[in-house]
C-alpha positions as CSV (number, residue, x, y, z in Angstrom):
1,M,0.4,-0.1,0.1
2,W,2.7,2.7,0.9
3,R,5.3,1.9,-2.0
4,S,2.7,2.1,-4.7
5,L,2.1,5.6,-3.9
6,G,5.9,6.8,-3.7
7,R,9.1,7.6,-1.1
8,D,7.3,11.0,-0.4
9,V,4.1,9.9,0.6
10,A,5.7,7.2,3.1
11,I,8.3,9.5,4.8
12,T,5.8,12.0,5.3
13,A,3.5,9.7,6.6
14,V,6.6,8.3,9.0
15,I,7.4,11.7,10.4
16,V,3.3,12.9,10.6
17,G,3.5,9.7,12.9
18,C,6.3,10.8,15.4
19,S,5.7,13.7,15.4
20,V,2.0,13.4,16.7
21,L,3.2,10.9,19.2
22,G,5.0,13.6,20.6
23,D,2.5,16.2,20.5
24,V,-0.2,13.8,22.1
25,A,1.9,12.9,24.6
26,A,3.0,16.4,25.2
27,Q,-1.0,17.4,25.2
28,V,-1.5,14.8,27.8
29,A,1.1,15.7,30.1
30,L,0.0,19.2,30.1
31,V,-3.5,18.3,30.9
32,L,-2.5,15.9,33.4
33,R,-0.3,18.6,35.0
34,T,-3.1,21.1,35.0
35,H,-5.5,19.0,37.0
36,E,-3.5,17.4,39.4
37,D,-2.4,20.9,40.0
38,G,-5.8,21.2,41.1
39,N,-6.6,23.8,38.7
40,S,-10.6,23.9,37.5
41,A,-12.1,23.2,34.2
42,W,-11.0,26.7,32.8
43,A,-7.7,26.1,33.5
44,V,-7.6,23.0,31.1
45,T,-10.1,25.2,28.5
46,A,-7.6,27.8,28.2
47,L,-5.0,25.7,27.5
48,L,-6.7,23.6,25.0
49,L,-7.8,26.8,23.2
50,A,-4.1,28.0,23.2
51,G,-3.6,25.0,21.1
52,N,-6.6,25.5,18.6
53,L,-6.9,29.4,18.5
54,P,-4.2,30.1,16.4
55,A,-5.0,28.1,13.6
56,V,-8.3,30.7,13.3
57,L,-6.7,33.9,14.1
58,F,-3.4,33.2,11.7
59,A,-4.7,30.6,9.0
60,R,-4.9,33.6,6.6
61,P,-1.4,34.7,7.0
62,A,-0.2,30.9,6.7
63,G,-2.0,30.4,3.9
64,E,-0.1,33.3,2.2
65,L,3.2,32.0,3.4
66,V,2.6,28.6,1.8
67,D,1.4,29.8,-1.5
68,R,4.3,32.1,-1.9
69,Y,7.5,30.1,0.0
70,D,9.4,26.9,-0.7
71,S,7.3,23.7,0.9
72,R,10.3,22.2,2.2
73,A,11.9,25.7,3.8
74,L,8.5,26.2,5.5
75,M,7.9,22.7,7.3
76,V,11.8,22.6,8.1
77,G,12.1,25.7,10.1
78,C,8.7,25.3,11.8
79,A,10.0,22.3,13.1
80,L,13.4,23.3,14.9
81,V,11.7,26.6,16.1
82,Q,9.0,23.9,18.0
83,A,11.7,21.9,19.1
84,L,13.6,25.1,20.9
85,I,10.0,25.9,22.4
86,C,9.2,22.6,23.7
87,L,12.4,22.9,26.2
88,P,11.1,25.8,28.4
89,L,7.9,24.5,28.1
90,A,9.5,21.5,29.7
91,V,10.4,23.1,32.6
92,A,7.5,26.1,33.0
93,T,5.3,26.0,36.0
94,S,2.8,29.2,35.5
95,M,0.3,28.5,33.7
96,G,0.3,31.7,32.0
97,V,3.8,30.5,30.0
98,M,2.4,27.2,29.6
99,V,-0.5,29.1,27.5
100,A,1.5,31.0,25.9
101,L,4.2,28.3,24.9
102,A,1.6,26.2,23.7
103,A,-0.2,28.4,21.2
104,G,3.4,29.5,19.8
105,L,3.7,25.7,19.0
106,A,0.0,25.6,18.0
107,T,0.9,28.5,15.1
108,L,4.3,26.9,13.7
109,T,2.0,24.1,13.3
110,T,-0.7,25.5,11.5
111,V,1.5,26.7,8.4
112,A,3.5,23.6,8.9
113,G,0.2,21.4,8.6
114,L,-0.6,23.7,5.7
115,A,2.6,23.9,3.6
116,R,2.0,19.5,3.9
117,N,-1.4,19.5,3.3
118,A,-0.7,21.9,-0.1
119,L,2.2,19.6,-1.4
120,V,0.5,16.2,-1.1
121,P,-1.6,16.3,-4.4
122,D,2.1,17.1,-6.1
123,M,3.2,13.7,-4.8
124,V,0.3,11.5,-6.6
125,T,-1.8,11.3,-9.0
126,E,-5.5,12.1,-8.5
127,Q,-6.9,8.8,-8.7
128,Q,-4.1,8.1,-5.7
129,L,-5.0,11.3,-3.9
130,L,-7.8,9.5,-1.6
131,H,-5.5,6.9,-0.6
132,A,-2.6,9.0,0.1
133,N,-4.7,10.8,2.9
134,A,-6.2,7.7,4.0
135,V,-2.0,6.6,5.0
136,L,-1.2,10.1,6.3
137,R,-4.4,10.1,8.7
138,A,-3.3,6.3,9.6
139,A,0.0,7.2,10.2
140,N,-1.8,10.5,12.4
141,A,-3.9,8.1,14.2
142,I,-1.1,5.5,15.0
143,G,1.2,8.4,16.4
144,R,-1.8,9.6,18.9
145,M,-3.1,6.2,19.3
146,A,0.6,5.3,21.2
147,G,0.8,8.9,22.3
148,W,-2.4,9.0,24.9
149,P,-1.3,5.6,26.6
150,I,2.6,6.5,26.4
151,G,1.9,9.9,27.5
152,G,-0.4,9.1,30.8
153,F,2.3,6.5,31.3
154,L,5.3,8.4,31.3
155,T,4.1,11.1,33.2
156,G,2.6,9.0,36.1
157,L,6.4,7.5,35.6
158,L,9.2,10.0,35.2
159,G,7.1,13.6,35.1
160,S,5.4,15.7,32.5
161,D,9.0,17.7,32.0
162,F,10.4,14.5,30.5
163,V,7.5,14.0,28.3
164,L,7.4,17.5,26.9
165,L,11.5,16.9,26.2
166,L,10.1,13.9,23.7
167,D,8.2,16.3,22.0
168,A,11.2,18.2,21.2
169,V,12.8,15.1,20.2
170,S,9.8,14.1,17.8
171,F,10.3,18.1,16.1
172,G,13.9,17.2,15.3
173,V,12.4,13.8,13.7
174,L,9.8,16.1,11.3
175,A,12.4,18.6,10.3
176,A,15.2,15.9,9.1
177,G,12.3,13.8,7.4
178,A,11.0,17.2,5.7
179,M,14.7,17.4,4.2
180,V,14.7,14.5,2.3
181,I,11.3,14.8,0.7
182,H,11.7,15.1,-3.3
183,T,8.5,16.7,-4.2
184,R,8.8,20.7,-4.0
185,R,6.5,23.1,-4.1
186,V,8.2,26.7,-5.0
187,P,4.2,28.2,-6.0
188,N,3.3,31.4,-8.1
189,P,2.0,33.9,-6.0
190,A,0.1,35.4,-8.9
191,P,-3.8,34.7,-8.7
192,G,-5.3,32.5,-11.3
193,P,-8.3,33.1,-13.6
194,R,-11.7,33.0,-12.5
195,R,-13.3,29.9,-13.5
196,E,-17.4,29.7,-14.5
197,G,-19.8,27.7,-12.3
198,K,-18.4,28.7,-9.4
199,V,-18.9,31.1,-6.1
200,R,-16.9,33.7,-5.1
201,A,-14.8,32.9,-2.3
202,P,-14.7,34.8,1.2
203,A,-10.7,36.0,0.2
204,G,-11.5,36.7,-3.4
205,M,-10.8,33.1,-4.9
206,T,-13.4,31.3,-6.8
207,I,-14.6,27.6,-5.6
208,D,-17.1,24.7,-5.9
209,P,-20.0,25.3,-4.3
210,I,-20.3,22.2,-2.3
211,L,-16.8,23.6,-0.6
212,P,-18.9,26.0,1.9
213,L,-21.3,23.2,2.8
214,I,-19.3,20.7,3.5
215,A,-17.1,22.9,5.3
216,S,-19.4,24.3,7.2
217,S,-21.4,21.0,7.9
218,V,-17.5,19.6,9.0
219,G,-16.8,22.8,11.3
220,L,-20.4,22.6,13.2
221,V,-19.8,18.5,13.7
222,L,-16.3,19.4,15.3
223,L,-18.0,22.0,17.4
224,F,-20.6,19.7,18.9
225,V,-17.6,16.8,19.5
226,S,-15.0,18.7,20.6
227,T,-17.3,20.3,23.4
228,T,-16.2,16.8,25.0
229,N,-12.2,17.5,25.0
230,V,-12.7,19.1,28.5
231,A,-15.1,17.0,30.0
232,Q,-13.5,13.7,28.9
233,V,-11.1,13.7,31.7
234,F,-13.6,14.2,34.4
235,F,-15.8,12.0,32.9
236,L,-13.4,9.1,32.9
237,K,-11.6,10.0,35.9
238,D,-13.8,11.7,38.4
239,I,-17.1,9.8,37.3
240,L,-15.8,6.5,35.7
241,G,-13.0,6.2,37.8
242,A,-10.5,5.6,35.7
243,S,-6.5,6.2,36.2
244,D,-4.4,7.8,34.7
245,T,-3.1,5.2,32.4
246,G,-6.9,4.4,31.8
247,Y,-8.2,7.8,30.7
248,G,-5.0,7.2,28.3
249,V,-6.4,3.6,27.3
250,V,-9.8,5.0,26.6
251,S,-8.9,8.0,24.8
252,A,-6.5,5.8,22.4
253,C,-9.2,3.8,21.5
254,W,-10.6,6.7,19.4
255,M,-7.4,6.0,17.5
256,V,-8.3,2.9,16.8
257,G,-11.2,3.8,15.0
258,T,-9.1,6.0,13.2
259,V,-6.9,3.5,11.4
260,L,-9.6,1.0,11.3
261,A,-11.5,3.4,8.7
262,V,-8.3,3.8,6.6
263,P,-9.0,0.3,4.4
264,I,-12.5,1.5,3.7
265,V,-12.0,5.0,2.6
266,A,-8.7,4.1,0.5
267,Q,-11.1,1.7,-1.8
268,S,-13.5,4.2,-2.7
269,R,-13.4,6.5,-5.3
270,C,-12.4,9.5,-5.4
271,T,-15.1,12.1,-7.0
272,R,-16.8,15.1,-5.5
273,G,-20.1,13.0,-5.3
274,T,-19.0,10.0,-2.9
275,L,-16.6,12.1,-0.9
276,A,-19.2,14.5,0.0
277,L,-21.7,11.6,0.8
278,M,-19.1,10.0,2.6
279,V,-18.5,12.9,5.2
280,I,-21.8,13.0,5.7
281,I,-22.4,9.7,6.6
282,S,-19.5,9.6,8.6
283,E,-20.6,12.6,10.5
284,A,-23.5,11.0,11.5
285,A,-21.6,8.1,12.7
286,T,-19.0,10.2,15.2
287,G,-22.4,11.4,16.7
288,V,-24.2,8.3,17.5
289,A,-20.7,7.3,18.9
290,V,-20.7,10.1,21.2
291,L,-24.2,9.7,22.2
292,G,-23.0,5.6,23.3
293,A,-20.3,7.2,25.0
294,G,-22.0,9.8,27.7
295,L,-24.4,6.9,28.1
296,A,-21.8,4.3,29.0
297,S,-21.3,3.7,32.5
298,S,-17.6,2.0,32.4
299,P,-14.5,2.9,30.8
300,V,-14.6,-0.2,29.1
301,T,-17.8,0.3,27.3
302,V,-16.7,4.2,26.4
303,G,-13.7,2.3,24.7
304,A,-16.1,0.7,22.6
305,W,-18.2,3.8,21.4
306,Y,-14.9,5.5,20.8
307,V,-13.5,3.0,18.4
308,L,-16.5,3.7,16.2
309,G,-16.1,7.5,16.8
310,G,-12.9,7.3,15.8
311,L,-13.9,5.1,12.2
312,G,-16.6,7.9,11.8
313,S,-14.3,11.4,12.8
314,S,-11.3,9.9,10.3
315,S,-13.4,8.9,7.8
316,M,-15.3,12.8,7.5
317,L,-11.9,14.5,8.1
318,I,-9.7,12.2,5.3
319,A,-12.7,12.9,2.5
320,G,-12.9,16.7,3.6
321,A,-9.5,16.8,3.0
322,T,-9.5,15.0,0.1
323,L,-12.4,16.9,-1.4
324,R,-10.7,20.6,-0.9
325,Q,-7.3,19.3,-2.4
326,L,-9.1,18.0,-5.5
327,L,-11.4,20.9,-6.1
328,A,-8.3,23.8,-5.2
329,P,-6.3,25.5,-8.0
330,R,-2.5,24.6,-6.9
331,D,-1.7,28.0,-6.8
332,A,-3.9,29.2,-4.4
333,R,-4.2,25.7,-2.9
334,G,-2.3,27.1,0.6
335,R,-5.1,30.1,0.8
336,V,-8.2,27.6,0.0
337,L,-7.0,24.9,2.5
338,A,-6.3,27.8,5.3
339,I,-9.6,29.4,4.5
340,Y,-12.0,25.7,5.1
341,N,-9.1,24.9,8.2
342,T,-10.6,28.4,9.9
343,L,-13.9,27.2,9.8
344,V,-13.3,23.5,10.8
345,S,-11.1,25.2,13.3
346,A,-13.5,27.9,14.7
347,G,-15.4,24.9,15.2
348,V,-13.4,23.7,17.7
349,V,-12.2,26.9,19.3
350,V,-15.9,27.8,20.0
351,A,-16.5,24.2,21.7
352,L,-13.9,25.1,23.8
353,G,-14.8,28.0,24.6
354,L,-18.2,26.6,25.7
355,S,-17.3,23.5,27.1
356,A,-16.1,24.7,31.0
357,V,-19.9,26.7,30.9
358,L,-21.5,23.2,29.5
359,M,-20.1,21.5,32.3
360,S,-21.2,23.5,34.8
361,W,-25.0,23.2,33.6
362,L,-25.0,19.6,32.2
363,G,-22.1,18.1,33.7
364,A,-19.4,15.8,32.1
365,R,-22.4,13.0,31.3
366,G,-24.4,15.9,30.0
367,V,-22.3,17.0,27.7
368,F,-21.2,14.0,26.0
369,V,-25.6,13.0,25.2
370,V,-26.0,16.7,23.9
371,A,-22.8,17.0,21.6
372,G,-24.3,13.2,20.6
373,V,-27.8,14.7,19.6
374,L,-26.6,17.6,17.6
375,A,-23.7,16.0,15.6
376,V,-26.5,13.6,14.6
377,T,-29.0,16.5,13.9
378,A,-26.3,18.6,11.9
379,A,-25.3,15.5,9.3
380,T,-28.9,14.6,8.7
381,L,-29.6,18.4,7.7
382,T,-26.5,18.4,5.3
383,G,-27.7,15.0,3.6
384,G,-31.0,16.9,3.0
385,V,-29.5,20.2,1.4
386,V,-26.5,18.5,-0.2
387,H,-28.6,17.5,-3.1
388,V,-29.7,21.2,-4.0
389,V,-26.3,22.1,-4.6
390,P,-25.4,22.8,-8.2
391,R,-23.3,20.3,-10.1
392,R,-19.8,21.8,-11.1
393,P,-18.4,21.0,-14.9
394,S,-16.5,18.1,-15.1
395,N,-12.2,18.4,-14.9
396,P,-12.5,18.5,-11.0
397,R,-8.7,19.8,-10.8
398,G,-8.1,22.5,-12.4
399,D,-4.6,22.2,-11.6
400,Q,-3.9,18.8,-13.1
401,V,-1.5,19.0,-16.3
402,V,-2.3,15.6,-18.5
403,R,-0.2,15.3,-21.0
404,S,-0.4,13.1,-24.2
405,M,1.7,10.2,-25.1
406,T,4.2,13.1,-26.9
407,G,4.3,15.3,-23.8
408,S,1.7,18.0,-25.7
409,A,-1.3,19.6,-23.3
410,G,-4.2,21.2,-24.8
411,P,-7.8,22.0,-23.5
412,W,-9.2,19.6,-20.8
413,W,-11.3,17.4,-23.5
414,H,-8.5,16.8,-25.4
415,R,-5.9,15.9,-22.6
416,K,-8.9,13.7,-21.2
417,A,-9.3,11.9,-24.4
418,A,-5.5,11.5,-24.8
419,A,-5.5,10.1,-21.2
420,G,-7.9,7.5,-22.0
421,A,-6.3,6.1,-25.3
422,A,-2.4,5.3,-23.5
423,P,-1.4,4.2,-20.0
424,R,0.5,7.5,-18.5
425,G,3.3,6.9,-15.7
426,R,2.6,8.8,-12.4
427,D,5.2,11.8,-13.5
428,E,3.0,12.3,-16.6
429,A,-0.3,12.4,-14.5
430,I,0.8,15.2,-12.6
431,P,3.7,17.6,-12.5
432,R,5.8,17.2,-9.5
433,V,6.7,20.9,-8.8
434,C,4.2,23.3,-8.8
435,Q,3.4,25.6,-12.1
436,P,1.3,28.1,-13.3
437,L,-2.4,26.7,-13.8
438,T,-3.3,25.5,-17.5
439,T,-5.3,28.2,-18.9
440,E,-7.1,26.4,-21.7
């Protein structure tokens, strides 16, 4: 599976997995440190907001950077600075300092993540794009699945400072891996031409009409589900009596479902309609899982529901990311991804702001139940609306250059005919380095 996608996807998967493992272990360590120091739900909320708010505030300038500068320089530079930030974070004792440093890490993660996501479509062909995103999501899930129990275990055994130093090492691995990726993206900052059959985006670009609907729907579901992030530690530890290690293991069950989603999603068709339907079904499954977890009476039962939640949320995120990459013009890819990442991240941030209030009103269990019901409702409404969204013309990737056997490139309908007439190598299907949009 990995070999068919090429070395760059494999390297990217490895470095993503290592980095995420360190990040999640560090998050567990910081949350447990905050909880054990006797801080309230507001302190946990502030810490989690610091990790998510920069993705909303700085998404647009991050997208501009990604569309203007070399992808390798951005990924390597961000990783090295993040490794340095982890050092003072490991010894910080002030809640304010921890929140500020966590916000710095999150800001750099926003830039590096956009650079990596904008680069993935240049690593593979169009039909391999969903498969590649599934593999990268699996690497992310494996890192998270290992990071939760490792973070809980090492925090209890060696302390939170050691775990944060481990996160610094993971950023070093990320920087080293980014330096050996062959695929480069050196974008042309000039804006691309307007296209018919699309609506105008907030940043002045033209986009497919289905993207705002799907991105808003995913943002709503993530808003509802993310209200459980703060409630989770209180629900598992205080209500169900889980230990530190048990808290990490149950949380890792969500990642088990994420891994199980990969072989299912990878076999799906990479088309506009299929991806949109996959998002909607996955949203509903995620909501059902959160509702079931809220009604559970033991950590084991919560873990079982978390497997379904991971399956649904992973499929939702993979399909949504692939849809955006598939429809976004290459020269504006960073900005398009940034716009919709803002909507999705805004849902998470608003949820974190509401979570402490909802905890005081509903209790930890009530937050889970209400979140699950609202997520299912949002998926149902999206399924009803998606049928009235106008269909766009064919040729979903305006940036793709399909060459004939002689290497010529003409209008898209001629390129499509040539593509069906003879087999194409991978490099003929999509250029490896960013080039100006084809305007025929």
